[in-house]
C-alpha positions as CSV (number, residue, x, y, z in Angstrom):
1,X,6.9,2.6,15.4
2,X,7.5,6.3,15.2
3,X,8.7,8.0,12.1
4,X,12.0,8.7,13.8
5,X,12.4,5.0,14.6
6,X,11.5,4.1,11.0
7,X,14.2,6.5,9.7
8,X,16.7,5.0,12.1
9,X,16.0,1.5,10.7
10,X,16.5,3.0,7.2
11,X,19.8,4.6,8.2
12,X,21.1,1.2,9.5
13,X,20.4,-0.2,6.0
14,X,22.2,2.6,4.1
15,X,25.7,1.0,4.2
16,X,24.3,-2.2,2.5
17,X,22.3,-0.2,0.0
18,X,25.3,2.1,-0.8
19,X,27.5,-1.0,-1.5
20,X,24.8,-2.6,-3.7
21,X,23.8,0.5,-5.7
22,X,26.8,2.8,-5.5
23,X,29.8,0.5,-4.9
24,X,30.6,2.3,-1.7
25,X,30.3,6.0,-0.8
26,X,28.6,5.1,2.5
27,X,29.2,8.5,4.2
28,X,27.9,10.5,1.3
29,X,24.9,8.1,0.9
30,X,24.1,8.4,4.7
31,X,24.3,12.2,4.6
32,X,22.2,12.6,1.5
33,X,19.7,10.1,2.9
34,X,19.3,12.0,6.1
35,X,18.6,15.2,4.2
36,X,16.1,13.4,2.0
37,X,14.3,11.9,5.0
38,X,13.9,15.4,6.5
39,X,12.5,16.6,3.2
40,X,9.9,13.8,2.9
41,X,9.0,13.6,6.6
42,X,5.7,15.5,6.5
43,X,4.3,13.7,3.5
44,X,5.4,10.3,4.8
45,X,3.8,11.0,8.2
46,X,0.5,12.0,6.5
47,X,0.5,8.9,4.2
48,X,1.4,6.5,6.9
49,X,-1.5,7.9,9.0
50,X,-3.9,7.5,6.1
51,X,-2.7,3.9,5.6
52,X,-3.1,3.1,9.3
53,X,-6.7,4.5,9.3
54,X,-7.5,2.5,6.2
55,X,-7.8,5.5,3.9
56,X,-5.0,4.2,1.7
57,X,-4.3,0.6,0.7
58,X,-0.8,-1.0,0.4
59,X,-0.5,-0.4,-3.3
60,X,-1.5,3.3,-3.0
61,X,1.0,3.8,-0.1
62,X,3.8,2.2,-2.1
63,X,3.0,4.3,-5.2
64,X,3.0,7.5,-3.2
65,X,6.2,6.7,-1.4
66,X,8.0,5.7,-4.6
67,X,6.8,8.9,-6.2
68,X,9.1,10.8,-3.7
69,X,12.1,9.5,-5.6
70,X,12.0,12.6,-7.8
71,X,12.8,14.7,-4.7
72,X,16.0,12.8,-4.1
73,X,19.0,15.0,-5.1
74,X,22.0,13.2,-3.7
75,X,24.2,16.3,-3.7
76,X,27.2,14.8,-2.0
77,X,26.9,11.7,-4.2
78,X,26.9,13.9,-7.2
79,X,29.9,15.8,-5.9
80,X,31.6,12.4,-5.5
81,X,31.1,11.7,-9.1
82,X,28.3,9.2,-8.9
83,X,26.1,9.2,-12.0
84,X,22.5,10.4,-11.5
85,X,21.0,7.1,-12.6
86,X,22.9,5.2,-9.9
87,X,21.9,7.8,-7.4
88,X,18.3,7.5,-8.4
89,X,18.5,3.7,-8.2
90,X,20.0,4.0,-4.7
91,X,17.1,6.2,-3.5
92,X,14.6,3.9,-5.1
93,X,16.2,1.1,-3.0
94,X,15.9,3.3,0.1
95,X,12.3,4.0,-0.5
96,X,11.5,0.4,-1.2
97,X,13.1,-0.6,2.1
98,X,11.3,2.2,3.9
99,X,7.9,1.0,2.6
100,X,8.7,-2.5,3.6
101,X,9.6,-1.6,7.2
102,X,6.6,0.8,7.6
103,X,4.0,-1.7,6.4
104,X,5.5,-4.4,8.6
105,X,5.5,-2.1,11.6
106,X,1.9,-1.1,11.0
107,X,0.5,-4.6,10.6
């Protein structure tokens, strides 16, 4: 699975995650998620390659990917009045789903 395909799977999950963590705001969540994925693309590609080559184990990959949460800004979500804690929880859910799909695809 390519990184682009991985992101497409994540984007399909955004409406569900937005409802769960944000109580809606699907369009804002999708837009902010796309910006976030562009921002993390290089690091994620590197780490997935290292995982695939056996240079990282599952726990290391999960830790690295979850550390990207600090880069999530959620500008449109903030402008919509969503609290930063809820936005961070949303992006944590996005990253958890991303790791789950990536590891499943690489097995």
